[in-house]
Backbone as CSV, one residue per row, in Angstrom:
resi,resn,N_x,N_y,N_z,CA_x,CA_y,CA_z,C_x,C_y,C_z
1,MET,-46.012,-45.451,-8.500,-45.278,-45.628,-7.265,-45.994,-46.676,-6.463
2,PRO,-45.293,-47.522,-5.791,-45.984,-48.472,-4.947,-46.657,-47.709,-3.823
3,LEU,-47.954,-47.561,-3.933,-48.711,-46.873,-2.900,-49.158,-47.893,-1.875
4,GLN,-48.927,-47.621,-0.634,-49.372,-48.524,0.401,-50.664,-47.980,0.985
5,SER,-51.679,-48.804,0.948,-52.976,-48.390,1.446,-53.007,-48.489,2.968
6,GLN,-54.101,-48.054,3.555,-54.261,-48.093,5.002,-54.061,-49.497,5.559
7,ASN,-54.467,-50.509,4.802,-54.355,-51.877,5.294,-53.044,-52.544,4.887
8,GLY,-52.115,-51.769,4.308,-50.807,-52.304,3.980,-50.681,-52.881,2.586
9,HIS,-51.782,-52.977,1.841,-51.716,-53.501,0.484,-51.177,-52.442,-0.444
10,GLN,-50.433,-52.882,-1.459,-49.920,-51.948,-2.439,-50.830,-51.954,-3.649
11,GLY,-50.838,-50.815,-4.350,-51.605,-50.718,-5.576,-51.959,-49.282,-5.840
12,HIS,-52.486,-49.028,-7.018,-52.901,-47.686,-7.382,-54.290,-47.443,-6.825
13,GLN,-54.484,-46.276,-6.298,-55.762,-45.920,-5.709,-56.591,-45.124,-6.708
14,GLY,-57.881,-45.077,-6.497,-58.774,-44.345,-7.379,-58.598,-42.843,-7.244
15,HIS,-59.134,-42.130,-8.192,-59.050,-40.678,-8.238,-60.102,-40.086,-7.313
16,GLN,-59.723,-39.114,-6.533,-60.659,-38.409,-5.666,-61.216,-37.207,-6.423
17,GLY,-62.455,-36.869,-6.190,-63.050,-35.718,-6.848,-62.506,-34.419,-6.297
18,HIS,-62.502,-33.381,-7.141,-62.063,-32.072,-6.731,-62.545,-31.065,-7.744
19,GLN,-62.433,-29.801,-7.377,-62.835,-28.752,-8.287,-61.969,-27.541,-8.065
20,GLY,-62.078,-26.583,-8.933,-61.321,-25.350,-8.762,-60.228,-25.230,-9.797
21,HIS,-59.369,-24.225,-9.570,-58.284,-23.936,-10.497,-56.979,-23.874,-9.756
22,GLN,-55.907,-23.743,-10.517,-54.563,-23.766,-9.962,-54.377,-22.688,-8.914
23,GLY,-53.734,-23.079,-7.784,-53.420,-22.127,-6.736,-51.926,-21.915,-6.698
24,HIS,-51.493,-20.770,-6.210,-50.075,-20.474,-6.109,-49.769,-19.925,-4.738
25,GLN,-48.613,-20.275,-4.232,-48.096,-19.669,-3.029,-47.341,-18.431,-3.458
26,GLY,-47.007,-17.584,-2.532,-46.250,-16.388,-2.824,-44.849,-16.707,-3.315
27,HIS,-44.318,-17.876,-2.996,-42.995,-18.282,-3.442,-43.054,-19.752,-3.825
28,GLY,-42.080,-20.191,-4.611,-42.032,-21.596,-4.991,-43.045,-21.928,-6.074
29,GLY,-43.303,-23.223,-6.226,-44.184,-23.713,-7.277,-45.648,-23.620,-6.894
30,PRO,-46.495,-24.187,-7.716,-47.934,-24.153,-7.495,-48.333,-24.910,-6.230
31,ASP,-49.473,-24.562,-5.710,-50.019,-25.218,-4.531,-51.333,-25.883,-4.920
32,PRO,-51.292,-27.188,-5.248,-52.520,-27.850,-5.675,-53.549,-27.975,-4.560
33,LEU,-53.149,-27.801,-3.313,-54.105,-27.868,-2.215,-55.053,-26.670,-2.204
34,ALA,-54.556,-25.519,-2.610,-55.347,-24.287,-2.532,-56.681,-24.410,-3.263
35,ALA,-56.684,-25.074,-4.410,-57.904,-25.195,-5.203,-58.847,-26.272,-4.673
36,ARG,-58.349,-27.144,-3.806,-59.142,-28.305,-3.402,-59.654,-28.252,-1.967
37,LEU,-59.132,-27.319,-1.182,-59.548,-27.260,0.222,-60.465,-26.084,0.484
38,ASP,-61.475,-26.321,1.292,-62.319,-25.238,1.771,-61.532,-24.433,2.796
39,ALA,-61.886,-23.183,2.974,-61.192,-22.326,3.933,-61.272,-22.891,5.354
40,ASP,-62.360,-23.576,5.660,-62.537,-24.124,7.014,-62.320,-25.641,7.052
41,ALA,-61.453,-26.142,6.169,-61.205,-27.582,6.080,-60.678,-28.139,7.393
42,GLY,-61.218,-29.263,7.787,-60.741,-29.960,8.976,-59.532,-30.810,8.624
43,ILE,-58.914,-31.365,9.636,-57.698,-32.139,9.427,-57.946,-33.367,8.552
44,GLU,-59.071,-34.014,8.679,-59.357,-35.188,7.854,-59.437,-34.803,6.377
45,GLN,-60.100,-33.678,6.073,-60.190,-33.229,4.681,-58.805,-32.883,4.138
46,VAL,-57.976,-32.238,4.947,-56.619,-31.911,4.509,-55.854,-33.196,4.191
47,ALA,-55.886,-34.157,5.102,-55.143,-35.408,4.910,-55.653,-36.179,3.693
48,VAL,-56.952,-36.291,3.550,-57.530,-37.019,2.416,-57.178,-36.315,1.102
49,THR,-57.186,-34.996,1.097,-56.864,-34.243,-0.110,-55.402,-34.416,-0.487
50,VAL,-54.505,-34.376,0.487,-53.087,-34.603,0.205,-52.896,-36.002,-0.383
51,MET,-53.565,-36.999,0.182,-53.453,-38.371,-0.344,-53.974,-38.439,-1.781
52,ALA,-55.082,-37.783,-2.054,-55.653,-37.801,-3.403,-54.698,-37.171,-4.413
53,ILE,-54.029,-36.104,-4.022,-53.082,-35.448,-4.931,-51.899,-36.368,-5.209
54,TRP,-51.419,-37.072,-4.172,-50.312,-38.012,-4.416,-50.744,-39.137,-5.334
55,ARG,-51.973,-39.579,-5.230,-52.462,-40.609,-6.153,-52.513,-40.066,-7.581
56,ASP,-52.921,-38.793,-7.712,-52.939,-38.162,-9.030,-51.524,-38.048,-9.604
57,ILE,-50.565,-37.669,-8.748,-49.171,-37.583,-9.187,-48.695,-38.950,-9.655
58,ASP,-49.020,-39.982,-8.899,-48.651,-41.341,-9.279,-49.214,-41.691,-10.647
59,GLN,-50.487,-41.424,-10.860,-51.121,-41.759,-12.135,-50.517,-40.975,-13.287
60,ALA,-50.106,-39.744,-13.034,-49.535,-38.917,-14.094,-48.097,-39.285,-14.416
61,LEU,-47.293,-39.616,-13.395,-45.858,-39.779,-13.603,-45.357,-41.222,-13.664
62,SER,-46.014,-42.151,-13.016,-45.520,-43.539,-13.023,-45.362,-44.119,-14.421
63,PRO,-46.276,-43.853,-15.356,-46.067,-44.394,-16.698,-44.831,-43.803,-17.391
64,ILE,-44.367,-42.660,-16.925,-43.259,-41.963,-17.571,-41.927,-42.260,-16.888
65,ILE,-41.880,-42.135,-15.564,-40.606,-42.309,-14.850,-40.588,-43.561,-13.984
66,GLY,-41.666,-44.290,-13.982,-41.737,-45.534,-13.220,-42.108,-45.297,-11.764
67,GLU,-42.571,-46.355,-11.135,-42.987,-46.280,-9.737,-41.826,-45.937,-8.816
68,ARG,-40.665,-46.539,-9.085,-39.495,-46.261,-8.241,-39.004,-44.838,-8.434
69,GLY,-39.139,-44.303,-9.646,-38.751,-42.917,-9.901,-39.623,-41.947,-9.127
70,VAL,-40.926,-42.193,-9.144,-41.849,-41.340,-8.383,-41.553,-41.468,-6.891
71,ALA,-41.314,-42.692,-6.429,-41.015,-42.907,-5.010,-39.732,-42.184,-4.596
72,ALA,-38.720,-42.238,-5.449,-37.459,-41.557,-5.134,-37.665,-40.054,-5.037
73,LEU,-38.419,-39.492,-5.980,-38.707,-38.055,-5.934,-39.545,-37.699,-4.711
74,PHE,-40.531,-38.534,-4.396,-41.370,-38.299,-3.228,-40.526,-38.276,-1.954
75,ASN,-39.706,-39.303,-1.769,-38.923,-39.405,-0.536,-37.893,-38.289,-0.419
76,ARG,-37.283,-37.890,-1.525,-36.340,-36.767,-1.500,-37.082,-35.469,-1.196
77,SER,-38.250,-35.290,-1.788,-39.059,-34.092,-1.529,-39.497,-34.034,-0.080
78,LEU,-39.854,-35.184,0.468,-40.262,-35.245,1.868,-39.107,-34.832,2.779
79,LYS,-37.920,-35.310,2.460,-36.742,-34.941,3.254,-36.475,-33.437,3.168
80,ARG,-36.595,-32.880,1.974,-36.369,-31.443,1.791,-37.427,-30.616,2.520
81,ALA,-38.687,-31.017,2.403,-39.762,-30.267,3.061,-39.674,-30.383,4.585
82,ALA,-39.144,-31.498,5.076,-39.003,-31.700,6.523,-37.964,-30.756,7.129
83,ALA,-37.131,-30.153,6.287,-36.151,-29.188,6.797,-36.857,-27.972,7.404
84,THR,-38.005,-27.597,6.856,-38.773,-26.466,7.391,-40.029,-26.906,8.141
85,HIS,-40.424,-28.138,7.957,-41.594,-28.705,8.637,-41.160,-30.065,9.206
86,PRO,-40.421,-30.064,10.318,-39.803,-31.300,10.828,-40.765,-32.458,11.047
87,TRP,-42.000,-32.185,11.350,-42.969,-33.245,11.588,-43.217,-34.087,10.331
88,LEU,-42.898,-33.549,9.151,-43.067,-34.318,7.917,-42.134,-35.523,7.844
89,ALA,-41.032,-35.490,8.584,-40.097,-36.623,8.575,-40.785,-37.913,8.998
90,ALA,-41.811,-37.809,9.826,-42.557,-38.994,10.259,-43.369,-39.603,9.113
91,GLY,-43.530,-38.874,8.018,-44.274,-39.373,6.872,-43.455,-40.237,5.939
92,ARG,-42.210,-40.407,6.277,-41.321,-41.208,5.437,-41.315,-42.640,5.938
93,GLY,-41.634,-43.563,5.064,-41.650,-44.974,5.434,-40.252,-45.562,5.462
94,ALA,-40.152,-46.811,5.854,-38.861,-47.495,5.955,-38.266,-47.787,4.582
95,ALA,-39.115,-48.091,3.616,-38.627,-48.430,2.273,-38.489,-47.161,1.441
96,LEU,-37.286,-46.918,0.942,-37.041,-45.719,0.144,-37.508,-45.868,-1.298
97,ASP,-37.871,-47.080,-1.708,-38.329,-47.288,-3.071,-39.851,-47.368,-3.158
98,ALA,-40.523,-46.874,-2.126,-41.983,-46.862,-2.111,-42.464,-45.582,-1.428
99,VAL,-43.671,-45.204,-1.754,-44.322,-44.075,-1.102,-45.230,-44.655,-0.028
100,ASP,-44.995,-44.261,1.194,-45.784,-44.768,2.316,-46.860,-43.744,2.665
101,LEU,-47.981,-43.807,1.934,-49.062,-42.855,2.169,-49.664,-42.964,3.562
102,PRO,-49.821,-44.166,4.130,-50.335,-44.221,5.499,-49.426,-43.483,6.499
103,ALA,-48.110,-43.567,6.328,-47.200,-42.847,7.228,-47.357,-41.344,7.049
104,LEU,-47.480,-40.888,5.800,-47.680,-39.463,5.554,-49.016,-38.999,6.132
105,LYS,-50.051,-39.785,5.919,-51.363,-39.410,6.450,-51.329,-39.338,7.972
106,ALA,-50.667,-40.286,8.618,-50.553,-40.273,10.078,-49.826,-39.014,10.553
107,ALA,-48.765,-38.628,9.841,-48.031,-37.409,10.209,-48.916,-36.184,10.041
108,LEU,-49.689,-36.138,8.981,-50.598,-35.009,8.756,-51.663,-34.934,9.838
109,LEU,-52.228,-36.087,10.207,-53.314,-36.114,11.184,-52.884,-35.677,12.585
110,MET,-51.585,-35.651,12.829,-51.069,-35.224,14.132,-50.965,-33.697,14.240
111,GLN,-51.216,-32.997,13.132,-51.057,-31.547,13.091,-52.416,-30.851,13.078
112,PRO,-52.444,-29.577,13.489,-53.667,-28.791,13.285,-53.909,-28.635,11.777
113,PRO,-55.147,-28.442,11.350,-55.438,-28.370,9.919,-54.579,-27.358,9.152
114,ALA,-54.400,-26.168,9.689,-53.629,-25.145,8.977,-52.170,-25.574,8.811
115,ALA,-51.579,-26.142,9.844,-50.188,-26.594,9.768,-50.051,-27.757,8.783
116,ALA,-51.010,-28.661,8.788,-50.981,-29.789,7.851,-51.086,-29.292,6.412
117,ALA,-51.946,-28.309,6.167,-52.094,-27.757,4.819,-50.815,-27.049,4.371
118,VAL,-50.200,-26.291,5.259,-48.951,-25.598,4.920,-47.840,-26.615,4.663
119,GLY,-47.746,-27.643,5.489,-46.742,-28.680,5.287,-46.985,-29.462,4.010
120,GLY,-48.245,-29.781,3.735,-48.581,-30.483,2.497,-48.230,-29.649,1.276
121,ALA,-48.530,-28.346,1.337,-48.189,-27.456,0.227,-46.674,-27.377,0.051
122,ALA,-45.936,-27.341,1.159,-44.466,-27.311,1.082,-43.936,-28.591,0.442
123,LEU,-44.547,-29.708,0.753,-44.134,-30.982,0.160,-44.375,-30.984,-1.347
124,PHE,-45.531,-30.473,-1.785,-45.822,-30.411,-3.214,-44.877,-29.441,-3.930
125,ARG,-44.574,-28.287,-3.307,-43.622,-27.349,-3.905,-42.240,-27.983,-4.024
126,SER,-41.834,-28.707,-2.990,-40.538,-29.374,-3.010,-40.494,-30.397,-4.146
127,PHE,-41.561,-31.171,-4.306,-41.640,-32.160,-5.375,-41.552,-31.470,-6.735
128,HIS,-42.337,-30.423,-6.909,-42.339,-29.668,-8.164,-40.941,-29.127,-8.463
129,ASP,-40.317,-28.513,-7.471,-38.991,-27.911,-7.667,-37.938,-28.974,-7.974
130,LEU,-38.011,-30.105,-7.294,-37.055,-31.176,-7.535,-37.219,-31.741,-8.952
131,LEU,-38.446,-32.007,-9.348,-38.688,-32.510,-10.697,-38.240,-31.483,-11.730
132,ALA,-38.530,-30.203,-11.481,-38.124,-29.142,-12.410,-36.606,-29.050,-12.526
133,SER,-35.890,-29.315,-11.440,-34.425,-29.277,-11.503,-33.876,-30.411,-12.365
134,LEU,-34.650,-31.451,-12.547,-34.215,-32.602,-13.342,-34.632,-32.508,-14.805
135,VAL,-35.842,-32.041,-15.057,-36.358,-32.054,-16.429,-36.739,-30.671,-16.946
136,GLY,-36.624,-29.652,-16.121,-36.976,-28.297,-16.526,-38.381,-27.919,-16.096
137,VAL,-38.598,-26.625,-15.939,-39.883,-26.116,-15.459,-40.997,-26.371,-16.469
138,THR,-40.726,-26.153,-17.742,-41.768,-26.314,-18.761,-42.291,-27.740,-18.804
139,LEU,-41.388,-28.712,-18.841,-41.825,-30.109,-18.882,-42.498,-30.503,-17.570
140,THR,-41.968,-30.042,-16.450,-42.594,-30.334,-15.154,-44.021,-29.816,-15.133
141,ASN,-44.214,-28.581,-15.552,-45.566,-28.011,-15.559,-46.488,-28.771,-16.497
142,ARG,-45.953,-29.228,-17.612,-46.777,-29.998,-18.540,-47.161,-31.352,-17.934
143,LEU,-46.180,-32.019,-17.318,-46.440,-33.330,-16.720,-47.432,-33.248,-15.563
144,LEU,-47.340,-32.179,-14.790,-48.165,-32.059,-13.579,-49.390,-31.165,-13.761
145,HIS,-49.584,-30.652,-14.945,-50.712,-29.739,-15.159,-52.043,-30.344,-14.723
146,ALA,-52.272,-31.588,-15.058,-53.539,-32.234,-14.705,-53.705,-32.380,-13.197
147,VAL,-52.608,-32.412,-12.478,-52.661,-32.507,-11.016,-52.787,-31.122,-10.403
148,TRP,-51.983,-30.192,-10.880,-51.945,-28.842,-10.299,-53.175,-28.041,-10.661
149,ALA,-53.708,-28.220,-11.855,-54.839,-27.420,-12.311,-55.986,-28.332,-12.717
150,PRO,-56.658,-28.938,-11.743,-57.746,-29.856,-12.079,-58.872,-29.135,-12.810
151,THR,-59.495,-29.858,-13.710,-60.595,-29.281,-14.465,-61.862,-29.314,-13.635
152,SER,-62.771,-28.432,-13.936,-64.035,-28.401,-13.209,-64.917,-29.581,-13.561
153,GLY,-64.617,-30.271,-14.671,-65.393,-31.437,-15.075,-65.044,-32.684,-14.287
154,ASP,-64.000,-32.607,-13.443,-63.601,-33.716,-12.589,-63.250,-34.963,-13.375
155,THR,-62.577,-34.770,-14.521,-62.129,-35.880,-15.343,-60.926,-36.527,-14.676
156,PRO,-60.885,-37.849,-14.565,-59.716,-38.500,-13.968,-58.440,-38.104,-14.688
157,VAL,-57.350,-37.992,-13.926,-56.089,-37.495,-14.455,-55.605,-38.292,-15.654
158,GLN,-55.774,-39.606,-15.656,-55.285,-40.398,-16.778,-56.028,-40.061,-18.061
159,ASP,-57.259,-39.553,-17.968,-58.018,-39.178,-19.146,-57.681,-37.790,-19.643
160,ARG,-56.945,-36.995,-18.838,-56.593,-35.639,-19.240,-55.185,-35.564,-19.824
161,LEU,-54.392,-36.618,-19.684,-53.031,-36.586,-20.197,-53.030,-36.720,-21.707
162,PRO,-52.109,-36.016,-22.404,-52.075,-36.122,-23.877,-51.632,-37.488,-24.328
């Protein structure tokens, strides 16, 4: 996906370190934030972690569905998640064929840490559910396994894909 960096340049970003195992919400799909955030995470850690997960999603899915495909799923997921977390609408950039990570990060930074984490988790569940509605739950889980269930060895996502 065309990722826009803080300075407006597009490109793929590096992998952020993380540890832990797959987390789940009581409803919906997996919550990749649960395994990566400390219980007392501040807003900056929440925002940086959400950005890192989107970069991981990009690395996992762009070779398969293309950058525009990932961007379309991201923007649709953002719209769906904004139905219950209206502040997420501010995370949507002007271009629908790109993922505007700086806009999403700015929207996250305007929230208290707990609200940002809940909204971020809702966005990931929406993305998971939307992708699953298109390709099925089994394939979705396989495609996103490296993102949802990071290994403790902190291997970059591209090295964990089959």
